[in-house]
N, C-alpha and C positions, 0 to 999 in steps of 0.2 A: 141783295134784293133782286129776285129774278122773276121773269114772267111765269104764269101758271102753265106748266107743261108736264103734268104728272103722268107721263106716258110709260114710265118704267117703275118697277118696284111692285110691292104687293098691294092688293086691295085689302085693307085691314078689316078684319072681323074680330068679334070677341073671341078670346082664346081660353081654352080650358086651363086649369091650374097647372097641369103637367106640361103645357106647351108654352108657358110664359118664358120669354128669353131671360137668360141669366147673365149674359155678357154683352153689353151694349157699347157701341161706339157712336158718338155724336159728331157730325161733321158741320155743325153751325152753332154759333153762340145762342141763338134763340131756342134751338132744340135742346141744348144742354140745360138752359134755364127751365124749359118745360119739364124735362125729365126730373129735375130736382123739385120743381113745384108740385108735381103729382106724387112726390114721395118715393121716387125710384132711383135716387142718386146712387144708392149702393150697388146698382146694377151696371153703372158705367165703368168701363175699363180704359177708356181713352177719350180724348177730346181734341179740338183743333187748337192752334196757338192763340186764337182769338176768343176762346171760351174762358172768360175771366170772372164770371159770376155764376153762382155764388162763390164765396171764398173757398168752400170745400172742393171746388173743381181744380184749384191750384195743385192739389196733391196727385192729380191724375196725370199719367203720361200723355204727351201730345203726339199727334200723327201729322203735323204740318198744317198747311192751309187747306181751305175748303176745296179750291179748284185743282190743287195739285198735292193731295195727301201722299204720305209715304205708304204705298201699298204693301211693300215688303213688311214693314212694321205692323201693319194691320193684320196681315196673314199670321204673323207670329203671336198676336194677341188672341187669335181664334174667337172672334165675336160670333154670336149666333143671331145678331141683328145689327145692321148699320142704318142709322137714321140720317137722311140728308135732304137738302133742298132740291127742287126740280132742276135737273140737268141731264139731258139725254146721254151725253158722252160719259159723264161720271157714272150714271146709273148702269150703263152698259158695261163699263169696265168692272164695276163692283160685281155685277152678275156673272161676268166671265170668270172672275176669281172665285165664284161659288158662294158669295155672301148672300144671305137673306137680307133684303132691304125694305125700307118703307120711305116713301117720299112725302114731305110735308110742305105744301105751298104756304106762303106767308105774306102775300101782298096786301090783303085786306083784313079788316077786323074779323070778319066771319071766318076767313081761312085760319087766322091765328087761333081763334077759339075752337074751331073744328079740329085743328091739329092737336090741341091739348086733350080733347076728348079721345082722339084716335090713339095718342100715346098712352093715355090711361087704359084704353081697351087692350092695346098690344101688351102692356106690361102688367096687367092685372091690377090696375089702380083706378078702376072706374069711379068709385065713390070720391076719392080724393080729387080726381080730375074734374068731376062734375061740380064739386064744392068750390074749387078754384075758379072755374069758369063762371059760376054764379056770382062769386064775389066780384069779379071783374065787371060783369054785366051790371051789377048793382051800382058800382062806382060810376060807370059810364052813364047809367040812367040818371043818377044824381046830378052829374055834371050837366047833362042835357036839360034837366028840369030847372036847374039854377041859372043857366045861361039865358041871356036875352036873345031875342030873335036876330036872324042874320042882319047885321047892321054895318059891317065894314068888310072891305076886301083885303085879304092878307096874302103875303107871299111866304112860302116855306122854302128857305134856303138850306140846302144840304151839303154845300161845298163851294169853295172859291179859293183863289190864290191868296197866300199869306200876304198881308199888308196892302191888298188892293181889292178892287171889286171886279177884277177880271176872272174869267173862268167860273162864272156863277152857274150853279146847278140848282134846279128847283124840283120840288115834288108836285106831280100833277094830281088830277082829281081822283083817279082810281087807285089810291094808295091808302094805307092805314093812317098815315099822317094827315092826309086831307080829310078823311072821314072824321078823325078826332077833332080836327079844326072846325068842321061843320057842327059837331056836337057842342062845341064851346061857343057857338054864336058868331062865327065869321065865315066868309066865303073865300075859297081859293081864287085868287086873281087870275090864275091860269086854268080855271075849271073847264074851259072849252078845249084844252089841249089833250089829245088822245094818248100821248106818251105818258108813262108813269114818272120817269125821271129824265130830265133834259137840260141842255145848256141854254142859258138866257143871255142875250146880248144886252148891253147897257141901253141901247136904243129901244129894245122891246120892254125893258124894265121901266124906262121913262114913259113909254106909251101906255103901259098898264097902270102905272102910278099907284101902287098899293097904299092903303091907309096905314098899314102896319106891316112889319117884317118880323118873322120868327126865324132866327138863324140857329140851326142845329150844328154844332161843331164839337168834335171830341177834343177835349183839353184835359191834361192831367190835373187832378184835383188840387195839387199843390200850386198850380199856376193859374187857377181861376181868378183870384183877386188881381194879379198883375196883368192878365190877358184881357180882362173885361173892358177896361178903358181903351186899350189899343184897338180891339175889334170894333167897338162902337165908333171910335174916331174914323175908322176906314170909311164908314158910311157918309161922312161929311164930304166925300168926293162927289156925291150926287145930291147937292143941297136942294135941287128942284123937286125931289121926291116928297110927297105928302108925309110919308112915314118919317123922313128925316126932319122936315120942318116941325112936326109935332112931337118929335123925340119918341116915336112909337117903334123903336127897334128893340127887340127882346132876344137875348142870348140864352141858349140852353146848351151847356157844355158837358153834360154827363153822357157817358157812352150809351146808356140804355135808350136814349131818344132815337137812336138809329138801329135799334135791335127790335124787330117785330115779334116780341114774345110776351110773356105773362105780365111784364111791367108796363103794358100799354095803359093800365089804369093810372099809373104815376105820370105818364105823359099827358093824359087827359087832365089831371089835376093841375099840372104845371102850365099847360096851355090856358086853362080856365083862369088861373091866377094872373097870367100875363094879360089876357084879354079883358079882364075885369079891372085892370090897372092896379093890382095888388103887389106887383113886383116888377122890377126891370133888371 
């Protein structure tokens, strides 16, 4: 998740049928999901090691990680379009190698949806992209309609040390996670912090004293049942927190919560269910 800095790459415009790229490399999980969601998965020739969804992506060769891809392998694959997140250094290296590129910011809900439309236009899948975006908007609107007014302050935890509450990282207001939280009827307890993602001390956490905590942590599905009680128990280290006192700690352990892509509608539904007390 990076700051909006789309200073490199193409300004994407609708393309004629003959100009539609035929060989695509995606350098981020959310981008890979978008390409499949708009019905253009058949154009992908490579992905990163972290592009694990949908299952069809498993059959694609990988080109390493996002920040340090295997450029030699990318050259041998001869892509006619490389899709990546904002990164001036990466963008410049790709352009130096002669790749056509497109940059897709992904920090906010609007950027995610705009990125889907842009990919649809680039790959000649405009109708599919528009339909997918409308479906997401409908779900978000439904969640917003069903949710009660802002009534509680919540903390979005996106990382911490295993077995402790040290190294706590939170999501700030100007993120897709916080936007979805607001749609679901809660206010980010760190709404006044200008940073998007930042470390929080236990002293700051106690001072803010959230009514509830939504912890997003990637855990293998096979370990969900065994890890849940352990992760919840860690929070007993801060019994003074309102969220701990009232047992308002909600764990979301699927990978897609930390992927700002087409599955933000699933994130919204999960947050809604937690905030309405339908699951823990």
